[in-house]
C-alpha positions in Angstrom: 119.8 69.0 107.7 118.6 71.6 105.2 116.8 74.4 106.9 116.1 76.5 103.8 112.6 76.5 102.5 111.2 78.0 99.3 108.0 80.1 99.7 105.9 81.0 96.7 102.8 83.2 96.6 99.7 81.7 95.0 97.6 84.7 94.3 95.8 86.5 91.5 98.2 89.5 91.7 101.3 88.1 93.4 101.7 84.5 92.0 105.2 83.6 91.2 106.8 85.8 93.9 109.3 83.5 95.6 111.8 83.7 98.4 113.8 81.4 100.5 113.9 81.4 104.3 115.8 79.7 107.0 113.0 77.9 108.8 114.9 77.9 112.2 114.0 81.6 112.7 110.3 81.1 112.8 108.1 79.7 115.6 104.7 79.6 113.8 103.0 79.8 110.4 101.9 83.4 110.9 105.5 84.5 111.4 106.4 82.8 108.1 103.6 84.5 106.3 104.3 87.9 107.8 108.0 87.6 106.8 107.1 86.7 103.2 104.5 89.5 103.1 107.1 92.0 104.4 109.5 90.9 101.7 106.9 91.4 99.0 105.9 94.8 100.4 109.6 95.9 100.3 109.9 95.0 96.6 106.6 96.8 95.8 107.7 99.9 97.8 111.1 99.9 96.0 109.3 100.3 92.7 106.5 102.5 94.0 103.6 100.1 93.4 101.2 101.9 95.8 98.0 100.4 94.6 99.4 96.9 94.7 100.6 97.5 98.3 97.1 98.7 99.2 95.6 95.5 97.6 98.2 93.3 99.4 97.3 94.8 102.8 93.7 93.7 102.3 94.6 90.1 101.4 94.1 87.2 103.8 97.2 85.1 103.2 97.4 81.6 104.6 99.2 78.3 104.2 96.7 75.4 104.0 98.9 72.8 102.4 101.3 72.3 105.3 101.3 72.4 109.1 104.3 73.9 110.8 105.7 70.5 111.5 105.3 69.5 107.8 107.2 72.7 106.8 110.0 71.8 109.2 110.3 68.3 107.8 109.6 68.9 104.1 111.7 70.4 101.4 108.6 71.0 99.3 107.8 74.5 98.0 105.4 76.1 100.5 102.6 78.1 98.8 101.1 81.2 100.5 97.6 81.6 99.2 95.0 84.3 99.3 92.3 83.2 96.9 90.5 80.2 98.5 88.3 79.4 101.4 89.9 76.1 102.2 90.4 75.2 105.9 93.8 76.2 107.1 96.1 73.9 109.0 97.8 75.4 112.0 
């Protein structure tokens, strides 16, 4: 079974930022989002994008296209969104 999942931000400022994770290390969607956000912050810090980091810290990131079970079973790209008011699936 393939445990690698592709995450991609869907955001006005961060769209296109992607990373791959091993889904076996995460117990819930919040852990996935926090891991992706930490990776993005690390890249922004590396290049000293202070204002973007401040903006990022104010974003409400969520995954509303997949439940945790769907993430575990699907090989689809998982989008992490911050620009909609859709109901989140947990």
